[in-house]
N, C-alpha and C positions, 0 to 999 in steps of 0.2 A: 489270803488272796481269794477273792470271790470266784467261784467256779462259773465258767462260761456256759450259758444256756444253749443247748442244742435245739434248734427249731426245725420243723418240717416245712414242706411246701404247701401253700394253700390249694395247689392243684392235685393234691393227693388226699385220699379219704382219711387215712389215719395220721396221727401225729399232732403235736401242739405247735401253734404259731403264736407270735407275740399277741398279748391280750388286746392291745390297742387296735391292731389290724383285725383281729377276730371280731371285735365289737363293730368296727366299720362294716365289715362284710355281713355280719349278722343283721345290722340295722337296715342294710339294703334290702334284705329279704322281708323284713317287717314292713318297710315302706311299700314294697311291691304288693303285699297282700292285705294290708291293714283295712283299707276301705272295703275291699271285696269280702273280708271276713265279717264285717258288720252289716253290709248291705242286705243279705238275706234275712238277718235277724230283724232289721228295721222294717223290711217289706212284709214279712210274714206275721210279726207281732202286730203290725199296723192293720193287716188284713183281718186279723182276729180281734182287733179293737181292744188290745190289752192296755191297762192304764200306764201312765208314764213311769211311775215308780217301779212297777214290775218289769217294764221294758228295760229300764236302766240296769236292774239286777241281772237280767238275761244277757244284756250286752257285756257286762262285766264278766259274767261266767263264760261267755263265748271266747273272750280273750284268754282267760285262764286255761280253758280246755284246749284251745289251739296250741298254746305253749306246751302243755303237759303231753298231749298226744304227739306233737312233733318230736319231743324228747324220746318218747317211746319208739317212734319210727326210726330215730337216729341211732339209738343205743340198744334197742331190742330187749325183750324179756322172753327167753325161750324162742318159740316160733313166731312171736308177735313182733313185727317190725322188719324192715328191709336192710337196716344199717346202711342206708343211702341218704343223701341230703334232700330228703323229701319234706317239704313244709306243709303242714296240715292246717285246715281251717274250715269254717262253716261253708257248706257247699251251696253254690248258687243254682246248681242243677235241680234242686228240689223246690225252687220258688214257684214254678208253674204248677206242679202237682199240689203243693200245699195251699196255694191260692185257690185252686179248684176245690179242695176239701173245705176250705173256709166258705166258699160260695155255696157248697152243698149242705154243709152242716150248720151254717150260721156263725155269727161272731161269738166271742166269749172265751173264757178260760177253759171250758170243757172241750171246745174245738181245738185249741192250742195243745191242751193236754192229750187229746186223741192223736194229734200229729206226733207229739213227743213219745207216746207209748208205741205208736207204729214204728217210730225211728229205732226204739229199743229192739223191737222184734226184727226189723229189717237189718239192723246191725249184726244181730246174732246169725241171721241167715247168711249175710255176706262173710262172716267169720268162718262158718262151716264151708262155704264155697271156696274160701282161700285154701283150706286144707286139701281140697281136691283139685287144685289148680294144675298140679304137675301133669296128670294124665290129659288135661285139656290144653297143655302147652303147644302141642302139635298144631292146634288151630291158630296159633299166633306166631308164625314165622316173621322174619324181618319185613317181608313184603306187606303183611297184614298190619303189624304194629306200626310200621312206618306210615301207612295210610291213615291209621287212627291218629297218630301224632300230627300229621298234616291237617287232619280235620279239626283237631284240638286247636292248633294254631290259627287256622282260618276262622274258627268260631270266635276267637278272642280278638282278632284284628278289629272287628266292628266295635267291640267294647273299648279297645284302646283309642280308636279315633273319636268315639263318642266322648270319652274323657278329655281328649285333646281339645275338643271344642267347648269344654266347660260342663258337659253333662246335659242331656236334652231335657232334664226335669227343670232346668232353669230357663227363664225367658230370654237370657242373653247367650244362648247356645250359638257358637260360631262367631261371636263378636270379635272384633279386632284385638281387644286386650287379652281375651282367652287364647286366641291363636298366637299372639305374640309371646305369651308366657310359655305355652307348649313348645313353640319353636326355640325359645331361648334354652329351655331345659334340654331339648333334643340336641341342639348344636353344641351345648356345653359337654354333654356326654360323648359325642363323637370326637370333639377336640381332645378331651382328656383321655379317651380310650386309645386314640391312634397317634397322638402327638406328644404324649408324656409317658413316663415310665414309673414303675413302682406302684406305691399305694394310690396315687392320684389316678393311675390308669385302671387298676383293678377295682377301685371304689368309685368309679366314674358315675355310676347310677346314683349313689347316695349324695355325692357332691353336686350332681346336676339338680337333684331334688332340693337340696339346701339353697342352691342358687335361685331356684324357682320361688322358694319362700321369701328370699331377700328381695327379688324383683317384685313380688306381690306386695311386700311391705312398702317399697318405694312408690309403687303405683298408687297405693292407698293414700299416700301423702299428696301426690301431685294430680291425681285424676278424681272425678266424681265417683263416689262409691255406691250410688243408687241409680236406678233407671226406672222409667215408666213404660208400660205397655198396655194394650187393650186386651183384656181377657176375652177370648172368642166365645166363651160360654155365656158370660154375663154382659158383655159389651161395656164393662166398667173399666176405668183406668186404674191400674194396679201399680203401686210403688214397691220395688224389691231391691234388695242388696245385690250388687254384682257378685257373681259366683266365684270370682278370683280373689275376693277380699278375705283376709285372714280374720277369722272370728275368734278373738281372744276371750270372749265371754265363756266359751266352752271350757277354757282352762281355769278361769277365775271361779266359775260355778262348780267345778268338779271338786270332790272331797279329796283330802290327802291320802286317806287309807280307808278301805272298806273290806269287810270279810265276805267272801263269796257265799251265796245262799244255796244250801242243798235242798233240792225239791222245792223251789221257790213258790210254787202254786199248789202243792199238795197233789193228791191223787184220789180219784173216785172211779167206781166201776163204769160210770157213764163214759169214761175216756177210752174204754175198750170198744172200738167201732171198726167194723170191716170196711166201711167207706174210706177210712184212712189207712188201714193196714194193707189192703190189697195194692193200691197204686204206689204206696211208698216202698213196699217190698220189691215191686217191679223196678222202681227207680234204683234200688240198691244193686240190682243186676247191671243196670246201666253204669252205675258208679264203679263197679268192679272192672268193667271194660275200659272206662276212662283211666282208672288207676293203673291198669296194665300198660296203657298207652303212655301215661306220665312216667312210670317207672322205666319203661323202655327208652323214652326220650332223654331221661336223666343219664342213664348209663351210656347211651349213644352220644349225646351232646356233650356230656361232661367227662366221660371216661373212655370214650372211643371203643366201646364194646357192647355186645348184647347183654341184657339182664339175664341172670341165672334163674333157674326154677325156684330156688330158695328165696331170692330177692323178690320175685314176683309174688310168690305165695305169702311171704312175710308182709309185704306192703298191703295186700288185699285183706289179710287177717287184721292188721292194725287199723285199716280203714273201717272194717266192720265193728271190731271190738271197741275201738275208740269212740265210734258213734254211739254205741250202747252205753258206754261210760258217760259220755256227754249228756245223754238223755236224763240221767239222774240229777243234772244241774239245770234242766230245762233248756238245754242247748240243742240246736238242730244238728243233723248229721255232719260229721267232719270227714273231709276227703282231701286227697292230695291237691295242691293248688297249682294249676297250669301256669299261672303268672310267674311263679318261682322256677318252674321248669325252664321258661324262657330266659330268666336271669342267669341260670346255670349254663344254658346253651351259649349265652352271650359272653359271660365272664370266664367260664371253665373252672370256677372256684367251687370245689366239692368238699372241702375240709369239714369234717363233722364237728370239730370244736368251734369253728367259725359259725356254722349254722346254729349250733346249740346256744351261742350267745344271743342270737335273735329269738330263739324259743324261750330263753330265760327272761328276756325283755318282755315278751308277751305275757309271761306269768306275772311279772312285776306290774304290767299294765292292768292285769286283773285284780291286783292287790292295791295299787296306787293309781286311782283314776286320773290324777292330773297328768301323769305320763301318757296315758292313752289319749287324753284330750289334745295334747300337743300334736300328735299325728292325726287325730280325728279331724282337726281343723284344716288339713291339707286341701287346698283347692283342687278340683278335678283336673284342671288344665295342667297343673304341675305333675300329677300322676300320669296324665296322658302323654306328656312329653317323653317320659321314660317308657311307658307301656307300648307305644306303637312299635318301637324297635325290639323290645323284649319279646312281644307276642309273635312278630314276624320271624324271630330267631327260632321259634318252635317249628314253624313251617320248614325252615331250612334243615333242622334236625331230622324231620320226617323225610325230606328228600334224600338226605344222606343215608338213612336207613333203607329206603326203597331201592336206591341205586348202588348199594355197597357190593352186590353180586353181579352188577351189570344190568343193562336195560334191554329186555327182550320184548317181543311182541306181546307175550303173555303179561309181562309187567305193565306195559302201557294199557292193555285192555282192562286189567283188574283195577288199576289206580284210576283210570278215566271213568269207568262205570261207577266205582265206589264213591268217588268225589262228585262226579257229575250228577248221578241219580240219587245216591244215598245222601251225601251231604246237602245236595240241592233240595231234596224233599224235607229234610229236617230243618234247614235254615228258612224254608218258606212253608211253614206248617199249615197255612191256610188251604193248601192243596189237599190236605187230609181231612178237611172239615166234614165231608160226607161219609167218612168211614167210621166204624165203631170207635167209641171213646178210648178203649184200651190201646188201639192202634196209635191214636194221637198221643197218648201218654208215653208210649214207648218210643215212637219215631219222631214226634214233634219236638221242637226246641232248638238244640244246638246243631244237630246234624251229625254229631259224633257217632251215635249208636247205629243209625241206618248205614252210615259209611262203613262201620266196623262189620256189621252183619253181612252186607253185600260183599265186602272184601273177603270174609271168611268163606262164604258160599262159593264165590268164583275161584278162590284158591284151591278148594277141594274139587270143583267141577272141571276146571280147565287143566288139561295135562301139561306137564313140564315141557318147555322147549328144549330141544337138543342143543341149540346154539343160541347165543345172545345176539341181539340185533347190533 
């Protein structure tokens, strides 16, 4: 007689769940972060004008490293890792800094190599910072981390709605087909989430994305797949493929198996350049703040509690050490992905075994490029249909953190000023144009860092209220 398998709940960290369910839940996380994991690589290798062959090697390595470092974050080695469902990937936060380095140093392999060497140094710096995070924990009470989490969610909402419209790099941004696809995906997720039970409810994100693929395939048969528009720069008529079209050529052109390249472009002493090292090390401080926020959002949104000192320290150490390891494969810094934080806040599925199947799939994508190409061809509007809801869930998690001990006048002041002034400054970086460049590097961009800094300063400066409002 076959022994009955005892399974755990997907809403608990430890324990095994059925493999089929685990794969579904893991693929949801891969779908949520896949495009975001590759976008910084494409943008920064493009800014450095690397050739197509080298770019493809780095893309392949980026998928492999995301999977490996996620597994390290999930299951830990010593103090490295939080043992929380944190999904790692190539950080988009470094795009602005790295683009600025390319503009200063010029294009070419030496510039990209300087960025990667600086990432190695910055990763080691963040690793050391992680070991000293415990005495710094008092600067990150629920009020501060909740504000950071809210800023993270707010910074991603515009990304989600941009994808919903098809991506503004396409001439058909906001077209009716793009909006239709995004709406179908979003409505499918809502219906499955709240009007069904079991796997169809908990895997609603993945099923919604699959429905989006199917809708795009049907539209490709019944609708024109190209459009024309006038290029404002050249005033010439340009013919482009609609952004919602499934590009199967990416799959057919991809190889079945490829060995990841170690140090794909070599190393030379010219790649040691302070023009890259200084701004990137500063960005790693920013990354540590974001990782603290992401870790807090996961424990609050998925587990209903605050993160422990060990979890915060482990997540930051893994952030830094993982980035240093990734640099040996020519991969940009790896950090926790806020997209996946939103997915956990929405589904409450925190099972490490489930998330690990997604990490293993990323590793396989790094070894078998055809698997990666299937996800890589995902239209932006399909991703956007899921993203707008996931990203807004992060904001809700932040609100829960901020209000868990009640809402006092002090709470209102700190959150209002941190989000109004801090997040506002960062999200509208043009206002900082007349200040020194290092100020722009630190405070410009997403708005997360200035919101965090202002929240910490006000939390120290404003005395505690005796009574909540």
